[in-house]
C-alpha angles and dihedrals in degrees: 000000000000118000115205113209125206123212114275134196120269145270123140112048099173097085129035113220140161146218151257138075127215116196123162093204096038090245125108112260118244114261112260114251099182114137115224112225103152111146088222086083095051096063138034114269110194116354105204120194110226098179141295091044093297117138128193124202111240130186120188130178133179134013137260142066142317097041113225112221121194122209115191132216127266112308093357128125131213093276089085088074095053094110094047109036098064093053092047091047090060087071105030142352110295125190132187125181144181116246117231112294093013130097109344097333122116117259121253129210091213119104110262098241122150091250092056092044092051091050090050091051094049090050090049094051092048094046091049091050093241105147124199151286099091135184102214119208117192130182123200108320087006084070090066090051097051091045091055090045090055093044092051102036106023094155089066095051123087097173146345135223118188115198111200088320132197111244120219093234099046097096095037092053093041093051091049090055095042115025090180089062089060091052091049090049091052090052090049091053090049088054092050092051088056086064089066090063093059126099120231090250091059093070097093116174110261095013122131089246091053093047092048101041109019111032116130116251119254091258091069091103088073092063136070122254089253094055092045091049090053090050091052089055091052091057089066094056118096092216092056094045091049092050099051095038091049091049089050095047094047100042095076095044125010098027092045090049090052093051092045093049092051094049116145139150111268096213114218098333108148105252133176127183116200113199126182113239104249128151089209093058101068095128093049091047093052094046094048088055084069090053090057090051091060087084128045085226096048117136131188121208131183119215120206130214098023142115124223087287100074090163089063101036099038105015094161090063089057093044091051092050094048094048091047090055092044091054092046090050091052090051088054090052109036092185093059110120114244 
């Protein structure tokens, strides 16, 4: 059963999300409880030099075209795709990567704006000899990045899947409705920038600094103790802190401005937006309806019984959406190798 969702008025501005739920039985699927322990996420896979001595960690599986490229949310590494990438790679080549400063990738002194992140990704794909077309899959802030990629380089994009994405207008609209929220957000960013002044030895377990700057995200229950321990270590590295704080600080302003300025219709590119079903996300749901309308083949779907991390809680929903777009892209390009 497919539930179509109409735009609703707003509430929570802090996250941009989306909408639709597919359930064969009409009942919400149980939330996935599988723990990810694959050693792939404990060591670098392929460190690809993209210029100026900067290397990004890349992990590809499978063969075929179009290549599916996963872009993670703010501060996340490629491990968040561990339940999706293997299934997709059974049908086509699927690649995840760590953005600069995150996971096993080298840090970068550049601000982590969507424009810089898109340029890094294009360099990575070229350096790794992964030619277009691509099906781009973006979660959360990664949704901003893949939207800007498609707006700027549409000829390279065969399809798009947005997984509970951030919308470029979510903060702008939210701040307009609640000016105090903007002041609180500014104070929060000031607090985060204090984290950059700390030494690695200052992150004592249980301290205020550790709770503010280095606490594991709520998705940590999906990962093994070894993967979570590695993530805790990353929080004490200046390059990691700079990367995720810069992504956070720029998402609401600079990155969103870049995406908004590049806006264009995406023609008939297959496009699916997956939103978690959440009564507190009415503004995000309405805005992401506009994202779906960027393509004449855009579809919005609401996923039940999930947190922000649909790819971890309901991975099959994400797999289904990606393969649907892959098949549609192949139908658009009959010579594409299966």
